[in-house]
All heavy atoms as an XYZ file, in Angstrom:
770
protein
N      -2.708    -22.074     60.878
C      -2.951    -22.049     62.278
C      -2.227    -23.243     62.943
O      -1.229    -23.717     62.381
C      -4.440    -22.176     62.504
C      -4.848    -22.228     63.988
S      -5.383    -20.699     64.673
C      -6.874    -21.276     65.421
N      -2.776    -23.737     63.955
C      -2.054    -24.780     64.750
C      -2.518    -26.149     64.312
O      -3.418    -26.342     63.404
C      -2.426    -24.605     66.259
N      -1.912    -27.195     64.912
C      -2.276    -28.553     64.696
C      -3.736    -28.806     64.957
O      -4.282    -28.259     65.934
C      -1.471    -29.363     65.653
C      -1.829    -30.862     65.725
C      -1.508    -31.760     64.723
C      -2.667    -31.303     66.767
C      -1.894    -33.083     64.841
C      -2.984    -32.568     66.820
C      -2.677    -33.501     65.823
N      -4.419    -29.497     64.096
C      -5.807    -29.707     64.251
C      -6.074    -31.230     64.083
O      -5.607    -31.845     63.068
C      -6.664    -28.890     63.324
N      -6.833    -31.801     64.908
C      -7.163    -33.224     64.848
C      -8.649    -33.385     65.216
O      -9.097    -32.871     66.156
C      -6.326    -33.962     65.862
C      -6.638    -35.460     66.051
C      -6.299    -36.289     64.860
O      -5.297    -35.962     64.163
N      -6.961    -37.316     64.550
N      -9.405    -34.113     64.355
C     -10.794    -34.303     64.669
C     -10.982    -35.149     65.919
O     -10.043    -35.968     66.278
C     -11.354    -35.086     63.441
C     -10.154    -35.580     62.645
C      -9.015    -34.747     63.075
N     -11.981    -34.957     66.719
C     -12.153    -35.597     67.989
C     -12.099    -37.148     67.846
O     -11.529    -37.791     68.748
C     -13.546    -35.240     68.604
C     -13.611    -33.808     69.116
O     -12.483    -33.243     69.258
O     -14.730    -33.351     69.366
N     -12.575    -37.674     66.724
C     -12.519    -39.093     66.560
C     -11.070    -39.677     66.538
O     -10.799    -40.776     66.924
C     -13.178    -39.596     65.189
C     -14.607    -39.119     65.111
C     -14.632    -37.654     64.387
O     -13.931    -36.834     64.770
N     -15.571    -37.506     63.503
N     -10.076    -38.880     66.028
C      -8.767    -39.289     66.014
C      -8.090    -39.407     67.408
O      -7.143    -40.157     67.575
N      -8.629    -38.664     68.356
C      -8.062    -38.671     69.711
C      -8.432    -40.034     70.388
O      -7.637    -40.519     71.243
C      -8.680    -37.554     70.570
S      -8.244    -35.924     69.860
N      -9.517    -40.602     70.090
C      -9.965    -41.864     70.750
C      -8.970    -42.950     70.527
O      -8.718    -43.789     71.395
C     -11.399    -42.247     70.188
C     -11.777    -43.616     70.786
C     -12.397    -41.162     70.542
N      -8.291    -42.989     69.341
C      -7.368    -44.108     69.086
C      -6.238    -44.104     70.175
O      -5.827    -45.226     70.552
C      -6.698    -43.850     67.661
C      -5.863    -44.912     67.230
C      -5.299    -44.712     65.809
N      -4.543    -43.541     65.686
C      -4.806    -42.474     64.977
N      -5.903    -42.431     64.209
N      -3.974    -41.473     64.859
N      -5.792    -42.992     70.575
C      -4.658    -42.914     71.586
C      -5.192    -42.757     73.041
O      -4.572    -43.294     73.972
C      -3.700    -41.877     71.243
S      -2.886    -42.016     69.686
N      -6.293    -42.041     73.182
C      -6.747    -41.631     74.560
C      -7.969    -42.458     75.069
O      -8.481    -42.021     76.056
C      -7.011    -40.135     74.553
C      -5.820    -39.323     74.276
N      -4.821    -39.111     75.130
C      -5.521    -38.542     73.167
C      -3.906    -38.304     74.653
N      -4.354    -38.013     73.427
N      -8.452    -43.346     74.298
C      -9.651    -44.102     74.740
C     -10.893    -43.257     74.381
O     -11.009    -42.784     73.254
N     -11.732    -43.082     75.355
C     -12.993    -42.343     75.043
C     -12.705    -40.886     74.805
O     -11.791    -40.280     75.448
C     -13.948    -42.506     76.208
N     -13.513    -40.249     74.023
C     -13.414    -38.830     73.756
C     -13.821    -38.107     75.022
O     -14.628    -38.432     75.791
C     -14.374    -38.435     72.668
N     -13.102    -36.962     75.260
C     -13.332    -36.181     76.418
C     -14.482    -35.143     76.263
O     -14.798    -34.833     75.137
C     -12.098    -35.348     76.821
C     -10.814    -36.109     76.961
C     -10.817    -36.928     78.230
C      -9.528    -37.620     78.390
N      -9.421    -38.516     79.547
N     -15.138    -34.797     77.335
C     -16.113    -33.766     77.214
C     -15.444    -32.431     76.873
O     -14.383    -32.081     77.498
C     -16.951    -33.584     78.582
C     -17.846    -34.769     78.799
O     -18.277    -35.478     77.868
N     -18.039    -35.099     80.065
N     -16.037    -31.694     75.914
C     -15.360    -30.438     75.439
C     -16.019    -29.254     76.193
O     -17.220    -29.292     76.661
C     -15.576    -30.293     73.956
C     -14.993    -31.422     73.140
C     -13.519    -31.595     73.267
N     -12.682    -30.473     73.135
C     -12.156    -30.101     72.002
N     -12.305    -30.820     70.904
N     -11.455    -28.969     71.915
N     -15.257    -28.197     76.350
C     -15.754    -26.930     77.013
C     -15.440    -25.775     75.991
O     -14.414    -25.181     76.099
C     -15.074    -26.716     78.326
C     -15.487    -25.447     78.998
O     -16.473    -24.789     78.520
O     -14.862    -25.080     80.026
N     -16.364    -25.483     75.109
C     -16.093    -24.398     74.116
C     -15.994    -23.033     74.791
O     -15.507    -22.130     74.161
C     -17.357    -24.493     73.203
C     -18.436    -25.208     73.998
C     -17.639    -26.108     74.934
N     -16.354    -22.868     76.023
C     -16.292    -21.566     76.664
C     -14.837    -21.067     76.795
O     -14.627    -19.919     76.820
C     -16.938    -21.574     77.997
O     -16.303    -22.361     78.914
N     -13.921    -21.970     76.899
C     -12.514    -21.592     77.023
C     -12.022    -20.872     75.770
O     -11.456    -19.795     75.878
C     -11.633    -22.826     77.298
C     -10.301    -22.581     77.809
C     -10.292    -21.966     79.261
C      -9.495    -23.925     77.837
N     -12.269    -21.457     74.579
C     -11.933    -20.763     73.363
C     -12.705    -19.475     73.180
O     -12.134    -18.508     72.637
C     -12.120    -21.805     72.171
N     -13.962    -19.428     73.555
C     -14.781    -18.330     73.358
C     -14.196    -17.199     74.217
O     -14.097    -16.013     73.823
C     -16.198    -18.557     73.752
C     -16.904    -19.487     72.778
C     -18.212    -20.113     73.350
O     -18.498    -19.918     74.475
N     -18.882    -20.846     72.543
N     -13.797    -17.487     75.470
C     -13.116    -16.508     76.379
C     -11.879    -15.962     75.773
O     -11.640    -14.770     75.770
C     -12.913    -17.151     77.723
C     -12.341    -16.168     78.744
C     -12.132    -16.907     80.143
N     -11.471    -16.001     80.995
C     -10.714    -16.459     81.978
N     -10.625    -17.711     82.234
N     -10.150    -15.560     82.782
N     -11.111    -16.861     75.163
C      -9.831    -16.468     74.634
C     -10.103    -15.498     73.422
O      -9.346    -14.551     73.221
C      -8.988    -17.666     74.159
N     -11.094    -15.833     72.645
C     -11.472    -14.878     71.489
C     -11.851    -13.561     72.006
O     -11.530    -12.501     71.410
C     -12.556    -15.538     70.597
C     -12.082    -16.741     69.814
C     -11.201    -16.309     68.675
O     -11.068    -15.172     68.263
N     -10.540    -17.303     68.080
N     -12.668    -13.480     73.024
C     -13.046    -12.211     73.627
C     -11.851    -11.398     74.049
O     -11.766    -10.197     73.921
C     -14.091    -12.379     74.742
C     -15.464    -12.783     74.235
C     -16.509    -12.713     75.328
N     -16.244    -13.454     76.486
C     -16.500    -14.752     76.648
N     -17.230    -15.429     75.707
N     -16.194    -15.406     77.731
N     -10.954    -12.058     74.835
C      -9.747    -11.413     75.306
C      -8.918    -10.918     74.060
O      -8.338     -9.865     74.172
C      -8.949    -12.383     76.194
C      -9.375    -12.429     77.610
C      -8.783    -13.685     78.355
C      -9.046    -11.161     78.339
N      -8.775    -11.675     73.033
C      -8.020    -11.287     71.899
C      -8.651    -10.008     71.352
O      -7.961     -9.019     71.000
C      -8.010    -12.360     70.848
C      -7.302    -12.017     69.475
C      -5.818    -11.697     69.717
C      -7.480    -13.186     68.461
N      -9.968     -9.889     71.262
C     -10.671     -8.696     70.750
C     -10.399     -7.542     71.668
O     -10.266     -6.379     71.197
C     -12.146     -8.960     70.674
N     -10.286     -7.699     72.975
C      -9.952     -6.610     73.897
C      -8.539     -6.204     73.760
O      -8.194     -4.956     73.800
C     -10.197     -7.021     75.362
C     -11.636     -7.029     75.755
C     -11.805     -7.464     77.152
N     -11.023     -6.787     78.174
C     -10.838     -7.291     79.458
N     -11.465     -8.431     79.776
N     -10.090     -6.625     80.296
N      -7.615     -7.107     73.528
C      -6.180     -6.781     73.502
C      -5.809     -6.173     72.100
O      -4.952     -5.391     72.022
C      -5.335     -8.040     73.777
C      -5.365     -8.503     75.209
C      -4.914     -9.937     75.337
C      -4.457     -7.586     76.016
N      -6.442     -6.717     71.110
C      -6.075     -6.235     69.703
C      -7.360     -6.036     68.939
O      -7.754     -6.899     68.114
C      -5.138     -7.300     69.107
C      -4.659     -6.776     67.749
O      -4.840     -5.602     67.398
O      -4.206     -7.624     66.956
N      -8.134     -4.969     69.132
C      -9.354     -4.796     68.467
C      -9.177     -4.731     66.929
O     -10.120     -5.017     66.161
C      -9.900     -3.448     68.965
C      -9.120     -3.157     70.226
C      -7.804     -3.892     70.138
N      -8.020     -4.272     66.442
C      -7.760     -4.255     64.975
C      -7.612     -5.542     64.341
O      -7.599     -5.741     63.137
C      -6.588     -3.331     64.728
N      -7.381     -6.614     65.201
C      -7.153     -7.982     64.742
C      -6.097     -8.077     63.688
O      -6.303     -8.537     62.581
C      -8.500     -8.607     64.216
C      -9.496     -8.769     65.238
C      -9.092     -9.998     66.132
N     -10.043    -10.192     67.183
C     -10.983    -11.175     67.196
N     -11.067    -11.994     66.126
N     -11.803    -11.261     68.239
N      -4.940     -7.504     63.979
C      -3.820     -7.666     63.052
C      -3.156     -8.998     63.079
O      -2.033     -9.153     63.543
C      -2.759     -6.515     63.389
O      -2.363     -6.711     64.742
N      -3.931    -10.004     62.723
C      -3.462    -11.411     62.888
C      -2.158    -11.704     62.206
O      -1.812    -11.064     61.159
C      -4.548    -12.351     62.243
C      -5.878    -12.365     62.973
C      -6.859    -13.220     62.170
C      -5.675    -12.999     64.345
N      -1.397    -12.549     62.728
C      -0.154    -12.984     62.178
C      -0.363    -13.937     61.006
O      -1.501    -14.165     60.577
N       0.651    -14.476     60.499
C       0.599    -15.356     59.386
C       0.061    -16.680     59.746
O       0.337    -17.237     60.770
C       2.058    -15.549     58.832
O       2.064    -16.605     57.954
N      -0.728    -17.306     58.830
C      -1.302    -18.638     59.013
C      -0.318    -19.627     58.828
O      -0.522    -20.839     59.128
C      -2.500    -18.811     58.125
N       0.835    -19.261     58.283
C       1.965    -20.237     57.989
C       2.754    -20.617     59.245
O       3.459    -21.628     59.328
C       2.908    -19.668     56.979
C       2.261    -19.301     55.613
C       1.716    -20.507     54.976
O       2.409    -21.585     54.885
O       0.497    -20.415     54.519
N       2.651    -19.788     60.278
C       3.407    -20.040     61.522
C       2.470    -19.959     62.686
O       1.422    -19.325     62.606
C       4.480    -18.931     61.637
C       5.440    -18.917     60.539
C       6.503    -17.905     60.671
N       7.310    -18.085     61.905
C       7.931    -17.108     62.519
N       7.876    -15.888     62.114
N       8.613    -17.407     63.616
N       2.895    -20.521     63.870
C       2.011    -20.384     65.040
C       1.814    -18.904     65.355
O       2.659    -18.079     65.232
C       2.863    -21.138     66.117
C       3.790    -21.970     65.367
C       4.068    -21.303     64.034
N       0.620    -18.601     65.817
C       0.281    -17.192     66.118
C       1.278    -16.575     67.108
O       1.716    -15.509     66.823
C      -1.116    -17.108     66.709
C      -2.202    -17.223     65.688
C      -2.101    -17.418     64.335
C      -3.609    -17.109     65.985
N      -3.328    -17.374     63.753
C      -4.262    -17.225     64.752
C      -4.391    -16.816     67.161
C      -5.636    -17.135     64.587
C      -5.739    -16.791     66.994
C      -6.355    -16.893     65.755
N       1.658    -17.302     68.138
C       2.549    -16.624     69.130
C       3.872    -16.356     68.540
O       4.581    -15.488     69.089
C       2.665    -17.467     70.422
C       3.511    -18.655     70.271
N       3.176    -19.830     69.778
C       4.859    -18.818     70.652
C       4.250    -20.681     69.814
N       5.300    -20.053     70.314
N       4.320    -16.989     67.506
C       5.566    -16.781     66.877
C       5.539    -15.688     65.823
O       6.548    -15.167     65.424
C       6.123    -18.020     66.319
N       4.398    -15.392     65.260
C       4.304    -14.528     64.101
C       3.402    -13.363     64.307
O       3.410    -12.373     63.527
C       3.859    -15.295     62.878
O       2.543    -15.815     63.009
N       2.621    -13.358     65.290
C       1.677    -12.270     65.578
C       2.434    -10.993     65.906
O       3.514    -11.068     66.487
C       0.783    -12.652     66.797
C      -0.579    -11.930     66.857
C      -1.734    -12.560     66.324
C      -0.682    -10.683     67.438
C      -2.901    -11.894     66.492
C      -1.887    -10.049     67.541
C      -3.013    -10.716     67.019
O      -4.183    -10.047     67.137
N       1.898     -9.857     65.516
C       2.508     -8.574     65.826
C       2.390     -8.349     67.371
O       1.345     -7.867     67.853
C       1.805     -7.436     65.032
C       2.412     -6.107     65.291
C       3.837     -5.992     64.697
O       4.131     -6.666     63.722
N       4.681     -5.221     65.320
N       3.413     -8.664     68.111
C       3.375     -8.618     69.503
C       3.916     -7.309     70.093
O       4.760     -7.321     70.957
C       4.181     -9.777     70.151
C       3.567    -11.118     69.943
C       4.526    -12.283     70.448
C       2.224    -11.298     70.630
N       3.359     -6.263     69.571
C       3.811     -4.944     69.991
C       2.548     -4.115     70.512
O       1.971     -3.328     69.716
C       4.499     -4.135     68.828
C       5.763     -4.831     68.330
C       6.259     -4.122     67.174
C       6.867     -4.882     69.441
N       2.177     -4.317     71.660
C       1.020     -3.587     72.223
C       1.590     -2.437     73.095
O       2.798     -2.407     73.365
C       0.171     -4.561     73.037
C      -0.611     -5.587     72.217
C      -1.417     -6.501     73.078
C      -1.409     -4.947     71.117
N       0.740     -1.583     73.578
C       1.201     -0.387     74.261
C       2.015     -0.660     75.531
O       2.856      0.135     75.867
C      -0.151      0.297     74.635
C      -1.098     -0.129     73.639
C      -0.780     -1.534     73.341
N       1.753     -1.750     76.205
C       2.584     -2.074     77.400
C       3.126     -3.505     77.362
O       2.564     -4.318     76.738
C       1.748     -1.950     78.707
O       0.800     -3.001     78.728
C       1.065     -0.589     78.768
N       4.262     -3.684     78.036
C       4.784     -5.112     78.087
C       3.744     -6.104     78.688
O       3.676     -7.232     78.368
C       5.930     -5.003     78.924
C       6.432     -3.530     78.951
C       5.172     -2.740     78.740
N       3.027     -5.559     79.662
C       1.970     -6.423     80.365
C       0.923     -6.886     79.284
O       0.410     -8.007     79.295
C       1.335     -5.716     81.474
C       2.261     -5.417     82.625
C       3.070     -4.147     82.397
O       2.981     -3.406     81.441
N       3.998     -3.897     83.334
N       0.431     -5.913     78.480
C      -0.518     -6.263     77.457
C       0.057     -7.208     76.412
O      -0.653     -8.115     75.912
C      -1.141     -5.027     76.771
C      -2.022     -4.306     77.683
C      -2.516     -2.983     77.096
O      -2.282     -2.696     75.955
N      -3.207     -2.163     77.909
N       1.331     -7.020     76.103
C       1.954     -7.888     75.222
C       2.014     -9.277     75.697
O       1.761    -10.292     74.946
C       3.372     -7.400     74.797
O       3.274     -6.127     74.151
C       4.152     -8.292     73.890
N       2.354     -9.410     76.999
C       2.332    -10.765     77.672
C       0.980    -11.364     77.651
O       0.804    -12.565     77.429
C       2.887    -10.542     79.099
C       2.932    -11.924     79.868
C       3.812    -12.858     79.100
N       3.590    -14.219     79.606
C       4.506    -15.134     79.603
N       5.695    -14.935     79.136
N       4.212    -16.355     80.052
N      -0.032    -10.582     77.963
C      -1.390    -11.100     77.942
C      -1.786    -11.619     76.524
O      -2.394    -12.664     76.455
C      -2.362     -9.989     78.359
N      -1.387    -10.901     75.540
C      -1.704    -11.293     74.176
C      -1.014    -12.607     73.885
O      -1.653    -13.552     73.344
C      -1.201    -10.262     73.200
C      -1.398    -10.625     71.735
C      -2.814    -10.867     71.309
C      -0.798     -9.567     70.798
N       0.234    -12.789     74.238
C       0.901    -14.009     73.980
C       0.180    -15.220     74.694
O       0.081    -16.276     74.154
C       2.397    -13.897     74.458
C       3.204    -15.170     74.098
C       4.635    -14.949     74.471
N       5.445    -16.071     74.022
C       5.522    -17.274     74.589
N       4.773    -17.476     75.650
N       6.218    -18.191     74.066
N      -0.176    -14.948     75.990
C      -0.881    -16.056     76.720
C      -2.174    -16.468     76.015
O      -2.468    -17.628     75.883
C      -1.183    -15.515     78.141
C       0.082    -15.500     79.018
O       1.158    -15.986     78.607
O      -0.021    -14.926     80.057
N      -2.955    -15.432     75.499
C      -4.164    -15.700     74.835
C      -3.920    -16.492     73.568
O      -4.604    -17.499     73.232
C      -4.955    -14.416     74.538
C      -6.059    -14.656     73.548
C      -5.454    -13.822     75.821
N      -2.837    -16.112     72.805
C      -2.544    -16.824     71.573
C      -2.169    -18.248     71.811
O      -2.422    -19.165     71.047
C      -1.505    -16.028     70.775
C      -1.901    -14.712     70.273
C      -0.748    -13.935     69.679
C      -3.050    -14.795     69.308
N      -1.419    -18.548     72.871
C      -1.048    -19.877     73.198
C      -2.268    -20.791     73.420
O      -2.385    -21.927     72.974
C      -0.167    -19.946     74.470
C       1.302    -19.471     74.261
C       2.005    -19.379     75.597
C       1.986    -20.402     73.328
N      -3.311    -20.267     74.053
C      -4.520    -20.972     74.233
C      -5.240    -21.182     72.881
O      -5.744    -22.294     72.625
C      -5.494    -20.251     75.265
C      -6.876    -20.975     75.327
C      -4.830    -20.244     76.620
N      -5.295    -20.148     72.106
C      -6.020    -20.262     70.830
C      -5.319    -21.177     69.885
O      -5.969    -21.783     68.927
C      -6.185    -18.888     70.121
C      -7.193    -17.916     70.869
C      -7.133    -16.550     70.311
C      -8.578    -18.557     70.722
N      -4.004    -21.329     69.919
C      -3.248    -22.231     69.064
C      -3.540    -23.662     69.286
O      -3.394    -24.478     68.381
C      -1.705    -22.050     69.296
C      -1.250    -20.809     68.573
C       0.249    -20.595     68.796
O       0.925    -21.486     69.418
O       0.761    -19.596     68.346
N      -4.033    -24.003     70.468
C      -4.382    -25.416     70.778
C      -5.854    -25.532     70.778
O      -6.512    -25.190     71.759
C      -3.840    -25.827     72.102
C      -4.112    -27.265     72.431
O      -4.828    -27.939     71.635
O      -3.712    -27.732     73.516
N      -6.465    -25.973     69.626
C      -7.927    -26.047     69.556
C      -8.496    -27.030     70.586
O      -9.756    -27.006     70.796
C      -8.211    -26.540     68.082
C      -6.978    -26.967     67.607
C      -5.831    -26.430     68.397
N      -7.667    -27.855     71.231
C      -8.206    -28.785     72.267
C      -7.599    -28.376     73.617
O      -7.428    -29.217     74.456
C      -7.911    -30.173     71.922
N      -7.331    -27.150     73.862
C      -6.788    -26.706     75.110
C      -7.653    -27.046     76.340
O      -7.221    -27.345     77.407
C      -6.539    -25.155     75.092
N      -9.002    -27.116     76.032
C     -10.006    -27.451     77.069
C      -9.852    -28.914     77.475
O     -10.307    -29.273     78.521
C     -11.381    -27.147     76.531
C     -11.727    -27.854     75.359
O     -11.006    -27.793     74.350
O     -12.805    -28.531     75.327
N      -9.131    -29.751     76.644
C      -8.967    -31.125     77.024
C      -7.550    -31.374     77.412
O      -7.315    -32.126     78.378
C      -9.376    -32.030     75.776
C      -9.014    -33.459     76.054
C     -10.875    -31.858     75.487
N      -6.631    -30.874     76.699
C      -5.166    -31.125     76.931
C      -4.680    -30.726     78.313
O      -4.031    -31.450     78.924
C      -4.333    -30.520     75.843
C      -4.521    -31.134     74.481
N      -4.371    -30.441     73.281
C      -4.904    -32.360     74.098
C      -4.610    -31.250     72.320
N      -4.994    -32.377     72.744
N      -4.968    -29.542     78.701
C      -4.541    -29.005     79.986
C      -5.469    -27.823     80.368
O      -5.002    -26.659     80.344
C      -3.114    -28.600     79.979
C      -2.420    -28.591     81.232
N      -3.071    -28.164     82.419
C      -1.247    -28.894     81.605
C      -2.221    -28.281     83.470
N      -1.116    -28.697     83.007
N      -6.712    -28.080     80.714
C      -7.657    -26.988     80.897
C      -7.340    -26.084     82.043
O      -7.497    -24.888     81.971
C      -8.999    -27.664     81.191
C      -8.609    -29.064     81.542
C      -7.342    -29.369     80.900
N      -6.704    -26.603     83.137
C      -6.348    -25.739     84.259
C      -5.288    -24.749     83.803
O      -5.319    -23.623     84.304
C      -5.992    -26.537     85.481
O      -4.874    -27.355     85.222
N      -4.276    -25.165     83.077
C      -3.287    -24.264     82.606
C      -3.782    -23.217     81.668
O      -3.506    -22.082     81.752
C      -2.125    -25.052     82.049
C      -0.931    -24.206     81.512
C      -0.229    -23.423     82.412
C      -0.637    -24.129     80.209
C       0.820    -22.631     82.028
C       0.492    -23.286     79.752
C       1.191    -22.581     80.727
O       2.222    -21.761     80.297
N      -4.672    -23.675     80.745
C      -5.272    -22.716     79.786
C      -6.083    -21.690     80.537
O      -5.996    -20.485     80.251
C      -6.123    -23.455     78.834
N      -6.797    -22.089     81.577
C      -7.602    -21.132     82.383
C      -6.676    -20.136     83.148
O      -6.985    -18.999     83.206
C      -8.505    -21.826     83.333
C      -9.654    -22.577     82.688
C     -10.505    -23.368     83.649
C     -11.561    -24.146     82.885
N     -12.329    -25.100     83.767
N      -5.565    -20.668     83.675
C      -4.554    -19.878     84.359
C      -3.999    -18.833     83.388
O      -3.825    -17.609     83.748
C      -3.504    -20.692     84.986
N      -3.654    -19.197     82.173
C      -3.176    -18.217     81.175
C      -4.217    -17.181     80.892
O      -3.910    -15.987     80.865
C      -2.852    -18.929     79.862
C      -1.555    -19.774     79.902
C      -1.420    -20.593     78.589
C      -0.260    -18.972     80.068
N      -5.465    -17.549     80.722
C      -6.504    -16.567     80.479
C      -6.855    -15.695     81.658
O      -7.135    -14.521     81.481
C      -7.801    -17.309     79.957
C      -7.645    -18.077     78.621
C      -8.952    -18.704     78.234
C      -7.135    -17.119     77.513
N      -6.798    -16.268     82.835
C      -6.937    -15.484     84.116
C      -5.856    -14.303     84.164
O      -6.137    -13.218     84.496
C      -6.782    -16.316     85.358
C      -8.081    -17.249     85.592
O      -9.101    -17.024     84.871
O      -7.924    -18.147     86.348
N      -4.609    -14.731     83.861
C      -3.537    -13.740     83.888
C      -3.699    -12.683     82.788
O      -3.537    -11.521     83.062
C      -2.169    -14.492     83.724
N      -4.125    -13.127     81.599
C      -4.396    -12.215     80.604
C      -5.573    -11.192     80.842
O      -5.482    -10.009     80.569
C      -4.709    -12.906     79.232
N      -6.566    -11.735     81.553
C      -7.734    -10.968     81.970
C      -7.265     -9.821     82.853
O      -7.739     -8.669     82.732
C      -8.756    -11.881     82.595
C      -9.981    -11.172     83.052
C     -10.960    -11.019     81.916
O     -11.092    -11.870     81.063
O     -11.651     -9.893     81.877
N      -6.393    -10.138     83.833
C      -5.900     -9.085     84.755
C      -5.062     -8.006     84.048
O      -5.032     -6.892     84.505
C      -5.132     -9.741     85.849
C      -5.927    -10.574     86.820
C      -5.050    -11.000     88.055
N      -3.982    -11.891     87.626
C      -4.120    -13.248     87.539
N      -5.236    -13.787     87.719
N      -3.116    -13.961     87.216
N      -4.486     -8.332     82.902
C      -3.604     -7.343     82.252
C      -4.251     -6.676     81.043
O      -3.688     -5.676     80.531
C      -2.361     -8.078     81.758
C      -1.480     -8.718     82.917
C      -0.388     -9.531     82.227
C      -0.915     -7.649     83.702
N      -5.421     -7.117     80.595
C      -6.068     -6.635     79.439
C      -6.673     -5.269     79.667
O      -7.042     -4.937     80.831
C      -7.123     -7.572     78.917
N      -6.792     -4.411     78.688
C      -7.463     -3.159     78.821
C      -8.822     -3.348     79.412
O      -9.558     -4.263     79.029
C      -7.505     -2.612     77.369
C      -6.433     -3.273     76.637
C      -6.317     -4.671     77.302
N      -9.220     -2.474     80.293
C     -10.498     -2.498     80.896
C     -10.572     -3.440     82.106
O     -11.696     -3.650     82.681
N      -9.434     -3.951     82.562
C      -9.429     -4.867     83.689
C      -9.728     -4.054     84.933
O      -9.312     -2.937     85.080
C      -8.153     -5.610     83.769
N     -10.297     -4.700     85.923
C     -10.507     -4.082     87.189
C      -9.243     -4.054     88.024
O      -8.533     -5.055     87.994
C     -11.607     -4.852     88.016
O     -12.790     -4.837     87.315
N      -8.947     -2.899     88.641
C      -7.684     -2.777     89.376
C      -7.677     -3.757     90.625
O      -8.648     -4.173     91.109
C      -7.594     -1.379     89.838
C      -8.930     -0.733     89.510
C      -9.641     -1.696     88.697
């Protein structure tokens, strides 16, 4: 999977540990399940967005899947750039199967 660092390691460079928001990763996991119910996960040896089977029925769904995978690859997306991660998931939400028109 992606780079992983325990929260304690972040304090060395960033000062105090940030408040975490697990709902962002949970939302990304739910979107992944909507986009790829079969969970044909890519290789753990490479980043998901680079190795995942990115062939969904439409280009829009493929783009949504890539956006979701970018969020899931960063286990601290809720700290590193939460507004961008939310924007990626918002876009994916609009393109995922079952989205409201």
